[in-house]
C-alpha positions as CSV (number, residue, x, y, z in Angstrom):
1,X,7.6,-10.2,22.9
2,X,9.7,-8.8,20.0
3,X,8.3,-9.8,16.7
4,X,11.6,-8.9,15.0
5,X,13.5,-11.8,16.6
6,X,11.0,-14.5,15.7
7,X,12.0,-17.4,13.4
8,X,8.4,-17.7,12.3
9,X,5.4,-15.4,12.2
10,X,2.7,-14.1,14.5
11,X,-1.0,-14.0,13.7
12,X,-2.9,-11.6,15.9
13,X,-6.5,-10.5,16.3
14,X,-7.3,-8.5,19.4
15,X,-5.8,-10.4,22.4
16,X,-5.4,-13.7,20.5
17,X,-1.9,-14.3,19.3
18,X,-0.8,-17.4,17.4
19,X,2.9,-18.0,16.9
20,X,3.9,-20.2,13.9
21,X,7.3,-21.7,13.2
22,X,8.4,-22.2,9.5
23,X,6.3,-25.1,8.1
24,X,3.3,-24.6,10.4
25,X,0.0,-23.1,9.5
26,X,-3.3,-21.8,11.0
27,X,-6.8,-21.7,9.6
28,X,-9.2,-18.8,9.9
29,X,-12.9,-18.2,9.3
30,X,-16.3,-18.2,11.1
31,X,-16.5,-21.9,12.1
32,X,-14.3,-24.4,13.9
33,X,-10.9,-22.9,13.0
34,X,-7.7,-21.7,14.7
35,X,-8.6,-18.0,14.3
36,X,-12.3,-17.2,14.6
37,X,-13.7,-14.2,12.8
38,X,-17.3,-13.6,14.0
39,X,-18.6,-12.0,10.9
40,X,-21.5,-13.4,8.9
41,X,-19.9,-12.3,5.6
42,X,-16.9,-14.7,6.3
43,X,-17.0,-18.3,5.3
44,X,-16.8,-21.0,8.0
45,X,-13.5,-22.1,6.6
46,X,-12.3,-18.9,4.9
47,X,-8.6,-19.5,4.5
48,X,-5.2,-20.6,5.8
49,X,-1.9,-18.8,6.7
50,X,1.4,-20.7,6.2
51,X,4.7,-19.6,7.8
52,X,7.6,-19.9,5.3
53,X,11.0,-18.7,6.7
54,X,10.9,-14.9,6.7
55,X,7.6,-14.5,4.8
56,X,4.2,-16.1,4.8
57,X,1.5,-17.2,2.4
58,X,-2.3,-17.0,2.4
59,X,-4.8,-19.3,0.9
60,X,-8.3,-18.1,0.1
61,X,-10.7,-21.0,0.6
62,X,-13.9,-19.1,-0.1
63,X,-15.9,-19.5,-3.3
64,X,-16.8,-15.8,-4.0
65,X,-14.8,-13.4,-1.8
66,X,-11.6,-11.6,-2.7
67,X,-9.4,-10.9,0.2
68,X,-7.0,-7.9,0.5
69,X,-3.7,-7.8,2.3
70,X,-2.2,-4.4,2.9
71,X,0.4,-3.0,5.2
72,X,-0.2,-0.3,7.8
73,X,3.5,0.6,7.5
74,X,3.6,1.0,3.8
75,X,2.9,3.5,1.0
76,X,-0.4,2.1,-0.2
77,X,0.9,-1.4,-1.2
78,X,-1.6,-4.2,-1.1
79,X,-2.1,-7.7,-2.5
80,X,-5.5,-9.0,-3.8
81,X,-6.1,-12.7,-3.1
82,X,-9.0,-13.9,-5.3
83,X,-11.3,-16.7,-4.3
84,X,-9.6,-20.1,-4.6
85,X,-6.1,-18.7,-4.7
86,X,-3.7,-21.0,-2.9
87,X,-0.5,-20.1,-1.1
88,X,-0.2,-16.5,-2.3
89,X,3.2,-15.2,-1.0
90,X,2.9,-12.0,1.0
91,X,6.1,-9.8,1.1
92,X,5.1,-7.5,4.0
93,X,6.8,-7.7,7.4
94,X,3.5,-6.4,8.9
95,X,0.4,-7.3,6.9
96,X,-3.3,-6.7,7.6
97,X,-5.7,-9.2,6.1
98,X,-9.2,-7.9,5.2
99,X,-11.9,-10.4,4.4
100,X,-14.8,-8.0,3.8
101,X,-15.4,-4.9,1.8
102,X,-15.7,-2.8,4.9
103,X,-12.7,-0.3,4.7
104,X,-12.3,-0.4,8.5
105,X,-11.9,-4.1,8.5
106,X,-14.4,-4.5,11.3
107,X,-14.7,-8.0,12.7
108,X,-13.2,-9.6,9.5
109,X,-9.6,-8.6,9.7
110,X,-6.4,-9.6,11.5
111,X,-2.7,-8.8,11.5
112,X,0.3,-11.0,10.5
113,X,3.8,-10.2,11.6
114,X,6.8,-11.7,9.8
115,X,10.4,-11.6,10.9
116,X,12.6,-8.7,9.7
117,X,13.6,-9.2,6.1
118,X,17.2,-9.7,5.3
119,X,18.6,-6.8,3.4
120,X,21.9,-6.1,1.7
121,X,24.2,-4.3,4.2
122,X,24.8,-0.6,3.2
123,X,28.6,-1.1,3.6
124,X,28.7,-4.2,1.3
125,X,31.1,-3.8,-1.6
126,X,29.5,-2.3,-4.7
127,X,29.9,-4.1,-8.0
128,X,28.8,-1.2,-10.2
129,X,28.9,2.5,-10.5
130,X,26.3,4.7,-8.8
131,X,23.4,5.2,-11.1
132,X,21.1,8.2,-11.4
133,X,17.5,7.9,-10.2
134,X,15.2,6.4,-12.8
135,X,12.8,9.3,-12.3
136,X,14.5,12.4,-10.9
137,X,12.0,14.4,-8.9
138,X,12.7,17.6,-7.0
139,X,11.0,17.3,-3.6
140,X,11.2,21.1,-3.1
141,X,9.3,21.9,-6.3
142,X,5.6,22.8,-6.5
143,X,4.9,19.9,-9.0
144,X,6.1,17.4,-6.4
145,X,3.9,18.9,-3.7
146,X,0.9,18.5,-6.1
147,X,1.9,14.9,-6.7
148,X,2.0,14.3,-2.9
149,X,-1.5,15.9,-2.6
150,X,-2.8,13.6,-5.3
151,X,-1.4,10.5,-3.5
152,X,-2.5,11.6,0.0
153,X,-5.8,9.6,0.2
154,X,-4.1,6.4,-0.9
155,X,-1.1,7.0,1.4
156,X,-3.4,7.4,4.4
157,X,-5.7,4.5,3.4
158,X,-4.3,1.9,0.9
159,X,-7.8,0.8,0.1
160,X,-9.1,4.2,-0.8
161,X,-9.9,4.6,-4.5
162,X,-10.4,8.3,-4.4
163,X,-8.1,10.6,-6.5
164,X,-8.4,14.3,-5.6
165,X,-10.0,16.6,-8.1
166,X,-8.4,19.9,-9.2
167,X,-10.6,22.0,-6.9
168,X,-9.7,19.7,-4.0
169,X,-6.0,20.1,-4.7
170,X,-6.4,23.9,-4.8
171,X,-8.1,23.8,-1.4
172,X,-5.5,21.4,0.0
173,X,-2.6,23.6,-1.1
174,X,-4.4,26.9,-0.5
175,X,-1.3,28.4,1.1
176,X,0.4,28.3,-2.4
177,X,-2.3,30.4,-4.0
178,X,-2.6,28.2,-7.0
179,X,-5.4,28.4,-9.5
180,X,-6.9,25.8,-11.8
181,X,-4.7,26.6,-14.7
182,X,-1.5,26.4,-12.6
183,X,-2.5,23.0,-11.1
184,X,-3.3,21.7,-14.5
185,X,0.0,22.9,-15.8
186,X,2.0,21.0,-13.1
187,X,-0.1,17.9,-13.6
188,X,0.5,18.0,-17.3
189,X,4.2,18.6,-16.7
190,X,4.4,15.5,-14.4
191,X,2.5,13.4,-16.9
192,X,4.4,14.4,-20.1
193,X,7.9,15.2,-18.8
194,X,8.6,13.7,-15.4
195,X,6.7,10.4,-15.3
196,X,5.9,10.2,-19.0
197,X,2.5,8.4,-18.6
198,X,0.9,7.2,-21.8
199,X,-2.6,8.0,-22.8
200,X,-4.6,4.7,-23.1
201,X,-5.7,3.7,-26.6
202,X,-9.3,3.1,-25.6
203,X,-11.6,6.0,-24.5
204,X,-10.5,7.3,-21.2
205,X,-12.1,9.1,-18.2
206,X,-11.3,12.8,-17.8
207,X,-9.1,12.2,-14.8
208,X,-6.9,9.6,-16.4
209,X,-3.7,11.6,-15.9
210,X,-4.3,12.0,-12.2
211,X,-5.1,8.3,-11.8
212,X,-2.1,7.3,-13.8
213,X,0.2,9.6,-11.8
214,X,-1.0,8.3,-8.5
215,X,-0.6,4.6,-9.6
216,X,2.9,5.1,-11.0
217,X,4.1,7.2,-8.0
218,X,3.0,4.7,-5.4
219,X,4.0,1.6,-7.3
220,X,7.6,2.8,-7.6
221,X,7.8,4.5,-4.1
222,X,8.3,7.9,-5.7
223,X,6.0,9.3,-3.0
224,X,5.8,7.8,0.4
225,X,4.1,8.5,3.8
226,X,7.2,10.4,4.8
227,X,6.4,13.0,2.1
228,X,3.0,13.8,3.7
229,X,4.9,16.1,6.1
230,X,5.6,18.3,3.1
231,X,1.9,19.2,2.9
232,X,2.1,20.9,6.3
233,X,5.4,22.7,5.6
234,X,5.4,26.2,4.1
235,X,9.1,27.3,4.0
236,X,10.4,24.6,1.6
237,X,8.2,25.4,-1.3
238,X,9.6,27.0,-4.4
239,X,7.4,28.7,-7.0
């Protein structure tokens, strides 16, 4: 079955697949629902998925738990759905719903497939002049490789909250022979010049620059999973 040709959505957990046309819905949870999740941390009636044209919504019917919807195809994007939130729209073509704090998802997770989103055709007439990138980054530069290394944990696991330390970056990019001062220089250059992150007014943690860089880079797709290949490439690096 091709999920890209559906007019509705698919909800899948293991061998169970539920197909929904626009306007239809399914319930999920641990009790008498359409999609059963045999996990004691899940409410009997945990939530509901509604099919809406080429996207879907999720309702969190629990009293305490926050659900997370991420996308295995993406660059760390995720949506939090707090307890009691109704009909939260989800923009992912492929979404993974996690109902527990277990990073692996375990028994309390399932997939939702939406139809392929409609995009502007690349050959459509342009109504304006070409504009320069908002943040011009050189993918062949050392500072960009350091930015990719900073984002790597989140790119590989959207729910990972770890930001690499300076020693960890030095080890990850050992082939470059960078020292602590060099890595700090490039991080400072990214923060001050390239991405222009602002220092918070309140007292901040020592790694605030690295955290801000990762957040900004992933939020605006400045670094994607495709860039992870650069970490394994040697010949493209410029000093």
